[in-house]
N, C-alpha and C positions, 0 to 999 in steps of 0.2 A: 930897488926897483919898483916895489909896490905892486899891488894886485887887488882884485875884487875884495878880498878879506884882510888885506894889510896896507894901510896907507904909506905911501913912499916916505922913506926915512924915519918912520916912527918905530916899526918893530917888524922883525922878519917872520916868515911863515913858510911851512913846507906844505904844498898843495898835493894831496894823494887822492886816489880814487878807490872806491871798494870792489871795482870789477874791471876786467880788461876792456870790456865794451865801453864802459864810461871813459876809460883812458883814450880809446880811440875816438870817441865822440869829442873830447877835449882837444885832442890834436887837430882834427878836422876843423873845429871851431876857431881855434888858434890861427891855423892856416889861413882860413878865410878872413879873418880879422886883419892878417898880415898881407893879404892879397898874393898869396902863393899857393901851390898845391900841397896837398897833404904829404906827398911823396918827398917834397923838398924838406919837410920837418923830420923825416925819417932817414935812415934807421935811427932808432933810439934804444936805450936799454930800459926795460920795465924792471923796477927794483921792488921786490917784495919785502916789506918790512914788518917788523913786529916792534909795538910800542905799548908801554903800559901807561895808561891814563887814568887819573882819578876824577878830574872835574872837566867835563865835556858838556858844551852847550849844544843840545840837539835841536836843530831847526827843521827836522824832517816830519814831524807831528803836527798835522793841521791844528789839533787842539791847543797845542802849546803855542803855535804862530798866532792863534785866534787871541789867546790870553794876553799876548804882548803887542797886538794890534798890527801883526804882519801877515803877509800872504806869501805863498810860494812865488808868485809872480814878482812880488817886491824884491826877492832874493836873486832872481835870474834875469832881471831887466839889464839893459845895455849900460845905463849909468851906475857907476860903483859907489856913489855918495851914500846911499842909506846902508849898503852892506859894510862899508868902512866905518860908518858910526856905530853899528851893531858890534864889529870887531873891536873898536877902541873900547867900547863898554866891557865886552867880554874879557878882553886882554886886561884890562884895568882892574877887574873884579877877580883876576888870578886863574880864569879859565885856560886850561892847557890846550884846548882844540875847540873847533866847531864843527859839528856834523851837519852837513848841508845839502840841499839838492844841487845837483849839477846844472850850471847855466847852459850847457851843451845839449841838454835834452833829459833822456832817462838816466837815471843813476844817482848815486850818492857820493859825495866828497867829503874827506876829513882833512881840515885845515889846522896844522899843528903849530903852535906858538912855542918854539924852542926854548926861549928865555923864560917861559913859564912853568917848564918841568924840570925836575930834579935831575942831576946829571946821571944817575943811575936809571933813569927812565928814557934816556935818548933813544931814538929809533935805532933798530939792529937790523942789518941787512940779513934777510933770510935766504933769498934766491934772487938771481939776476938773469934775465933773458933778453936777447936781442929781439926788437920788434921793428917790423916795416910793413908798410901798406903793399900788398901785392897788387901788381899791375896785371890786367888781363892780358893773356897772350895775344898778339896780333895775328890775324888770319893772313896766310899767304894768298896770293892771287889764284892758287890752283884749289883752294879750300873752299867749301860751300859752308855758310853758316848754319 
């Protein structure tokens, strides 16, 4: 399918977030792009994973971005061209993952290239919980706000 950090048909990736708040923001952003409400993309399961990585490209430090001629805005813009180029290079150099700012706002994502990690390092499910957006209770005609 392809995405911001993996060009369609070239290599796969698992997109993860480092916090539930980032997951919520990512779902809201995805819903907006698809023209549906967030609740239409939920309920979903949030799966907490453990993964052992040795070679991660961190794109969360402004000093590192400056050294490679990038900005945070380059990484979160609507066009995926630049991020896919960065991912191609990182994947080709054997990086197992990219730590990057979430394009949905605050937070950090970890994009894991499964074909670059040893079999014994594959993500392990630690916990699973159902997630849904809560809808505000509607007020009856007899209730005052």
